Every structure is written in structure tokens, then in C-alpha cells.
C-alpha positions as CSV (number, residue, x, y, z in Angstrom):
1,M,-1.9,5.1,8.3
2,S,-3.5,2.5,5.4
3,I,-0.3,3.0,3.4
4,A,1.8,2.6,6.2
5,I,0.8,-0.8,7.2
6,A,0.7,-1.8,3.6
7,I,4.3,-0.9,2.9
8,V,5.0,-2.6,6.2
9,A,2.8,-5.9,5.1
10,I,4.5,-6.2,1.5
11,G,8.3,-5.9,3.5
12,I,7.2,-8.2,5.8
13,L,6.3,-11.0,2.5
14,I,9.7,-10.2,1.1
15,A,11.4,-10.2,4.5
16,L,9.9,-13.7,5.2
17,H,11.3,-15.0,1.7
18,E,14.7,-14.0,2.7
19,L,14.3,-15.7,5.8
20,G,13.5,-18.7,3.8
21,H,17.1,-18.3,2.3
22,F,18.8,-17.4,5.7
23,W,17.0,-20.9,7.6
24,A,18.2,-22.9,4.6
25,A,21.5,-21.8,4.6
26,R,22.0,-22.5,7.8
27,L,20.5,-25.9,7.7
28,M,22.9,-26.7,5.2
29,G,25.8,-25.7,7.4
30,M,26.7,-22.4,5.5
31,K,28.0,-19.2,7.3
32,V,25.7,-16.4,7.4
33,E,27.2,-13.1,7.9
34,R,23.9,-10.9,7.9
35,F,20.6,-10.5,7.8
36,S,18.7,-7.1,7.2
37,V,15.0,-6.2,6.8
38,G,14.8,-3.4,4.7
39,F,17.4,-1.7,2.7
40,F,20.1,0.9,2.5
41,F,22.1,2.1,5.8
42,P,20.4,0.3,9.0
43,I,18.7,2.5,11.7
44,L,19.0,-0.6,13.8
45,K,21.8,-3.3,13.7
46,W,23.1,-5.9,16.8
47,T,25.4,-8.8,16.5
48,S,24.5,-12.0,17.7
49,K,27.6,-13.1,20.6
50,K,26.4,-17.0,19.9
51,S,26.6,-16.9,15.9
52,G,28.2,-13.9,14.9
53,I,25.8,-12.9,12.4
54,V,24.7,-9.4,12.2
55,Y,20.8,-8.3,12.1
56,Q,19.8,-5.0,11.1
57,V,16.7,-3.1,10.2
58,G,17.2,-0.8,7.1
59,A,15.9,2.9,6.5
60,V,13.6,1.4,3.5
61,P,11.0,-0.9,5.3
62,L,10.3,-2.8,1.3
63,G,12.8,-6.1,1.4
64,G,15.6,-7.1,2.5
65,F,18.6,-9.4,1.7
66,V,20.6,-12.4,3.4
67,Q,24.4,-12.2,2.7
68,I,25.8,-16.1,3.1
69,K,29.7,-16.4,2.8
70,G,30.6,-17.3,-0.6
71,M,27.7,-16.3,-2.4
72,N,30.0,-13.9,-4.2
73,P,32.5,-16.3,-6.1
74,F,35.5,-13.6,-5.6
75,E,34.8,-13.1,-2.3
76,E,37.9,-13.8,0.0
77,D,37.5,-17.5,0.9
78,A,34.9,-18.3,-1.1
79,F,36.6,-21.8,-2.2
80,E,38.5,-22.2,0.8
81,D,36.4,-21.9,3.7
82,P,34.2,-25.1,4.4
83,Q,31.3,-23.0,5.5
84,S,30.8,-21.2,1.9
85,Y,28.1,-21.5,-0.2
86,Q,30.9,-22.5,-3.0
87,M,32.4,-25.2,-1.0
88,K,28.6,-27.0,-0.2
89,P,27.3,-29.7,-3.3
90,A,24.8,-28.7,-5.7
91,W,21.7,-29.9,-3.8
92,K,22.6,-28.0,-0.5
93,R,22.9,-24.7,-2.9
94,A,19.9,-25.5,-4.6
95,V,18.2,-26.0,-1.2
96,V,19.1,-22.9,-0.4
97,I,18.6,-21.1,-3.5
98,L,14.8,-22.3,-3.5
99,A,14.0,-21.9,0.1
100,G,13.1,-18.0,-0.6
101,P,10.2,-18.9,-3.3
102,V,9.1,-21.9,-1.7
103,A,8.9,-19.7,1.3
104,N,6.6,-17.3,-0.5
105,F,4.4,-20.3,-1.5
106,V,4.4,-21.7,1.6
107,I,3.2,-18.1,3.2
108,A,0.3,-17.9,0.6
109,F,-0.8,-21.4,0.8
110,G,-1.1,-20.5,4.9
111,L,-2.8,-17.3,4.4
112,Y,-5.6,-18.4,1.7
113,F,-6.1,-21.6,4.4
114,G,-6.4,-19.4,7.2
115,L,-9.0,-17.2,4.9
116,G,-11.1,-20.2,3.8
117,M,-11.6,-21.6,7.5
118,A,-12.4,-18.1,8.5
119,G,-14.6,-16.7,5.1
120,L,-12.5,-16.5,1.6
121,P,-13.3,-14.0,-0.8
122,E,-14.6,-15.4,-3.9
123,E,-15.6,-13.5,-6.9
124,V,-19.4,-12.7,-7.7
125,D,-20.2,-12.7,-11.4
126,E,-22.2,-9.3,-11.1
127,A,-21.8,-5.7,-12.3
128,G,-20.9,-4.3,-8.9
129,V,-18.0,-2.5,-7.0
130,G,-16.2,-4.8,-4.6
131,N,-13.4,-2.3,-3.9
132,V,-12.2,1.2,-5.3
133,I,-9.0,1.9,-5.9
134,S,-7.4,5.2,-4.2
135,G,-7.0,8.1,-6.7
136,A,-9.0,6.6,-9.5
137,P,-11.9,7.9,-11.2
138,A,-14.4,5.6,-9.6
139,E,-13.4,7.2,-6.3
140,E,-13.2,10.8,-8.1
141,A,-17.0,10.0,-9.2
142,G,-18.0,9.2,-6.0
143,L,-18.3,5.1,-6.5
144,L,-18.6,3.1,-2.9
145,A,-17.9,-0.6,-2.5
146,G,-21.2,-2.2,-2.3
147,D,-22.8,-0.2,-5.3
148,R,-24.3,-2.1,-8.1
149,I,-24.3,-0.7,-11.5
150,L,-27.4,-1.2,-13.5
151,E,-27.1,0.5,-16.6
152,V,-24.1,1.9,-18.6
153,E,-24.9,5.0,-21.0
154,G,-28.7,3.6,-20.9
155,E,-27.5,0.0,-21.4
156,A,-28.5,-2.6,-18.6
157,V,-25.5,-4.8,-17.5
158,S,-25.7,-7.5,-15.0
159,T,-22.7,-9.5,-15.1
160,W,-19.0,-8.5,-14.2
161,G,-18.0,-9.2,-18.0
162,G,-20.8,-7.1,-19.6
163,L,-19.5,-4.3,-17.4
164,V,-15.9,-4.5,-17.9
165,E,-16.1,-4.5,-21.9
166,R,-18.6,-1.3,-21.9
167,L,-16.2,0.5,-19.4
168,Q,-13.0,-0.6,-21.5
169,A,-14.9,0.6,-24.8
170,N,-15.2,4.1,-23.9
171,P,-11.8,5.2,-23.0
172,G,-11.5,9.2,-22.1
173,V,-14.9,10.0,-22.8
174,E,-17.4,10.8,-20.4
175,I,-20.3,7.9,-19.4
176,E,-23.4,7.9,-17.3
177,L,-23.7,5.1,-14.8
178,L,-27.0,4.2,-13.1
179,V,-26.2,2.9,-10.0
180,A,-28.0,1.2,-7.4
181,R,-26.6,2.0,-3.3
182,G,-29.3,0.0,-1.2
183,E,-32.8,1.1,-2.1
184,E,-31.2,4.8,-3.6
185,R,-30.8,5.0,-7.3
186,L,-28.0,7.2,-8.6
187,T,-27.3,8.7,-12.0
188,V,-23.1,8.9,-11.6
189,P,-21.3,10.6,-14.7
190,I,-17.6,8.9,-15.0
191,T,-14.5,9.3,-17.4
192,P,-12.6,5.9,-17.5
193,R,-9.2,6.4,-17.9
194,D,-7.7,6.1,-21.3
195,D,-5.0,3.2,-20.8
196,N,-3.4,2.4,-24.3
197,G,-6.9,2.5,-25.5
198,V,-8.4,0.7,-22.7
199,G,-11.0,2.2,-20.6
200,R,-10.3,1.5,-16.6
201,I,-12.4,3.4,-13.6
202,G,-10.3,1.9,-11.0
203,I,-12.9,-1.0,-9.3
204,Y,-12.4,-4.3,-8.3
205,Q,-15.1,-7.0,-8.8
206,P,-17.4,-8.0,-5.9
207,T,-16.7,-10.7,-3.7
208,R,-18.6,-12.8,-1.2
209,L,-17.4,-15.0,2.0
210,I,-17.3,-18.6,1.4
211,H,-16.8,-20.6,4.9
212,L,-14.9,-23.8,4.0
213,G,-13.8,-26.9,6.3
214,P,-10.0,-27.9,7.2
215,W,-9.5,-30.1,4.3
216,T,-11.6,-28.4,1.6
217,A,-9.8,-25.1,2.9
218,A,-6.0,-27.1,2.1
219,K,-7.4,-28.4,-1.5
220,A,-8.8,-25.0,-1.9
221,S,-5.7,-23.0,-1.1
222,F,-3.3,-25.1,-3.1
223,N,-5.7,-25.0,-6.0
224,K,-6.0,-21.4,-5.7
225,C,-2.3,-20.9,-5.6
226,V,-1.8,-22.8,-8.6
227,S,-4.4,-21.4,-10.6
228,L,-2.9,-18.1,-9.9
229,I,0.4,-19.4,-11.1
230,R,-1.4,-20.8,-14.5
231,D,-3.3,-17.5,-15.2
232,T,-0.4,-15.3,-14.7
233,V,1.9,-17.3,-16.8
234,V,-0.8,-17.4,-19.7
235,G,-1.4,-13.5,-19.4
236,L,2.2,-13.0,-19.6
237,A,2.7,-15.0,-22.7
238,G,-0.2,-12.9,-23.9
239,M,1.6,-9.6,-22.8
240,I,4.3,-10.8,-24.9
241,A,2.8,-12.0,-28.0
242,G,0.7,-8.8,-28.0
243,T,-2.7,-10.2,-28.1
244,E,-3.4,-9.4,-24.3
245,K,-3.6,-5.6,-23.8
246,D,-5.7,-6.3,-20.2
247,V,-2.3,-7.1,-18.6
248,S,0.3,-4.4,-18.0
249,P,3.0,-4.6,-15.3
250,V,2.8,-3.1,-11.7
251,G,5.4,-1.6,-9.6
252,P,5.8,-0.7,-5.9
253,V,3.9,2.3,-5.8
254,G,1.0,0.3,-7.7
255,I,1.2,-2.6,-5.2
256,V,1.2,-0.3,-2.1
257,R,-1.9,1.5,-3.4
258,M,-3.6,-1.6,-4.2
259,A,-3.0,-3.0,-0.6
260,A,-4.3,0.5,1.0
261,A,-7.1,0.2,-1.1
262,A,-7.9,-3.6,0.3
263,L,-6.9,-2.9,3.8
264,N,-9.6,-0.4,3.5
265,T,-12.2,-2.6,2.4
266,G,-11.4,-5.2,5.3
267,A,-9.2,-7.5,6.9
268,N,-10.2,-10.4,4.3
269,H,-9.4,-8.5,1.4
270,F,-6.2,-7.3,2.7
271,F,-4.7,-11.0,3.9
272,S,-6.1,-12.1,0.3
273,L,-4.2,-9.7,-1.5
274,M,-1.1,-10.6,0.6
275,A,-1.7,-14.2,-0.2
276,Y,-2.2,-13.3,-4.2
277,L,1.2,-11.1,-3.7
278,S,3.1,-13.9,-2.1
279,V,2.6,-16.7,-4.8
280,M,3.5,-13.3,-7.4
281,L,6.7,-13.2,-5.4
282,F,7.2,-17.0,-5.7
283,M,6.8,-16.3,-9.5
284,F,9.2,-13.3,-10.1
285,N,11.8,-15.1,-7.6
286,M,11.3,-18.4,-10.3
287,F,11.8,-16.7,-13.5
288,P,15.3,-18.1,-15.1
289,L,16.5,-14.5,-15.3
290,P,19.6,-13.7,-14.1
291,A,20.2,-12.1,-10.1
292,L,16.9,-14.0,-9.6
293,D,16.5,-17.5,-7.5
294,G,15.7,-19.1,-10.9
295,G,18.5,-17.7,-12.8
296,R,21.0,-18.9,-10.1
297,G,18.9,-22.2,-10.0
298,I,19.7,-22.6,-14.1
299,F,23.4,-22.3,-13.3
300,L,22.9,-25.1,-10.6
301,L,21.2,-27.0,-13.2
302,Y,24.2,-26.6,-16.1
303,E,26.6,-27.9,-13.3
304,V,24.4,-30.9,-12.5
305,V,24.4,-31.8,-16.1
306,T,28.0,-30.9,-17.0
307,R,29.7,-32.0,-14.0
308,K,31.2,-28.6,-14.4
309,R,30.9,-25.6,-12.4
310,V,29.9,-21.6,-14.5
311,N,32.9,-19.6,-15.2
312,K,33.3,-17.5,-11.8
313,K,33.6,-14.4,-13.8
314,V,30.5,-14.9,-15.6
315,D,28.6,-16.0,-12.7
316,A,29.7,-12.6,-11.3
317,V,28.9,-10.1,-14.6
318,V,25.7,-12.1,-15.5
319,N,24.4,-11.7,-11.9
320,T,25.5,-8.3,-11.4
321,V,24.3,-7.0,-14.5
322,G,21.0,-8.8,-14.5
323,F,20.7,-7.0,-11.0
324,F,21.2,-3.6,-12.2
325,L,18.5,-3.8,-15.0
326,L,15.9,-5.3,-12.8
327,I,16.5,-2.5,-10.5
328,G,16.5,-0.5,-13.7
329,L,13.1,-1.9,-14.7
330,L,11.6,-1.3,-11.4
331,L,12.8,2.3,-11.6
332,L,11.1,3.0,-14.8
333,I,7.8,1.1,-13.7
334,T,7.5,3.4,-10.4
335,F,8.7,6.8,-12.3
336,K,5.4,5.9,-14.7
337,E,3.6,4.9,-11.6
338,I,4.0,8.5,-9.8
339,F,4.0,10.8,-12.8
340,F,1.4,9.1,-14.9
341,G,-0.7,7.0,-12.9
């Protein structure tokens, strides 16, 4: 049930991204031909008599898409139909392209704002277990959310950083943890998973709930989104440069596992993760890569600067090839997550 709810929730985040494109396209006077929640063959489909838009629900609930007239430059009447994407000025096309990522940023802001009012999880610098990832060594060893780790191999630990350092230094080696569970003291043997020479047991940092007023919650929400973007950029730069070993890509399977684990911990943790994922969707789609919104934005910027459109063959080929490369990378990450954990 947790996995099913997690899949639906992540699908909703992506569908809301597409809804941003949808409403912006209609606002800019473009013809929307189809709006799909989910991919592949439709299990439910209907056509609006008023607008002629086909609405459908795909068999695979993750994701969705909006079919806008003229997005494909080789489409019939793409450069003739006044409601075509290609017939609109660059600024209107930019609004449509940016609307999806902006929708994700707004969703993340709204979720963090709501959590700030209801109780925002704040990481606590202590050696403990905030959450346990399903199927990870921590779960197999019997660790539970709320456990405090007092010692690692007889050495006292009190901070989250100290705990992580000791765990990462023992990949594939069985170690003993002294765990405090309420008044009880337990000795727990555990073998950190060897992740490219780094030991991991599959736990999250402990958190506590902080309740904020409306104005403080709004500022904290915005700052949280910005800090996540900054930290992710720094982490990616380190991963590309080879200086950051503690960063690895996560695919659909890993994201669903994280969401299901967060849901089992509590609603606050789950919605906090959804806000985080929404920020990541904003960032991912803003990357200046072919087939992504950021890549299309680069083409529009070129058009504005040079006052010339990108050749439609180049446009179609670059975005099509980019799309299949992204799908291939996604499948590769998914394969690794399924068969190699």
C-alpha cells in the first residue's frame, strides 16, 4: 500500500508539471490537443465537446504529457495554424516552456509552507535513526526509527557526521552498534553495504518538528527551496569533477522506495520528501539539455539573440535524440537499482 501511494504521489507531481504547461499554453492562445496523466496506452479517455481536447489516463501512472499543436516543427500546419506553438512569439513560447518547472517550484514552496505551519521536519545533529530504508542493511539488522546509536565498534559517537564517517569507513565489514531504544541497550551487528568503497546502512538523519508563523513559514519555505537547489548544484559539480563520492543518481525505483519509507515514518516526512522531489523536478527540467525544458529554453534564447530560429531539422533531431538518450539513461539507472540494489 505504501509503495502504491508513493507511485501515485510521484505521478501527481509530474502530472502537475505538465498541467503547468497545459494552462500556460491555453493562456497564450495555443491549441492543446491532448493531456495525459500517465504514459502508454490509455485505460480511460474522453474528449471535451467544448475545447476538443482529449483527456486520458495512461496505463503507467508515473508522468504524463501535454500535446500542443506545433511543438513538433514538422507537424502539419505547424507554421500556418495561428494557434500553433510555432506561430506564437518567442516570449509566449518561453512562458509555456517555463510554466512546467515553475509549477514544480510553486508546489514545493506550498508544501514546505504548509509543513512550516503544521510542523516542519528539521534535521537534528545527533547519532540516531530518523528513518530506515526498506530492504537496507539497517532494516535487516532490526534498527528502528527513533533508535539512538551510542557506539560504533566500541567507539562513542554523538553526532550525525561522526556516525556517518564511521559507517562509511566500513564497507562490507560486519561491525557492532550499541543502540539505545528507550531505556533498553542493544548490541546490533550490522554489515554496511559496499557502495563503491563507501559503507551505507540505509538510514536517514533524525529530525524534529518546528512550527512556524505564516510569514516565517513563507521565508523558510523559499529559503529551503533555494538551499536545496544550491546544494544539489554543488553536489553534481563535485560528482562530475570526481571530488564528491557520496553522490549517486537515483532512478524511479529508488525514489519510490524513499517515498514509501518516508510514508511509513509519517505524513510530515512524506510531504517533506514530496516537496524535495518537486524541487528536483524543477532543477532537472531546467537543465540545458535536449528534450528538457531547459534545452528548449536555450533554443529560444538563441532565437531572441540572433533573431533567427533554430533550423527545424536541427530542432527535431536534437530533441528526439536527447529524449531517447534520457530514456536510455533512466532505464540503465532503473536496471541497476532493481538488480544491484
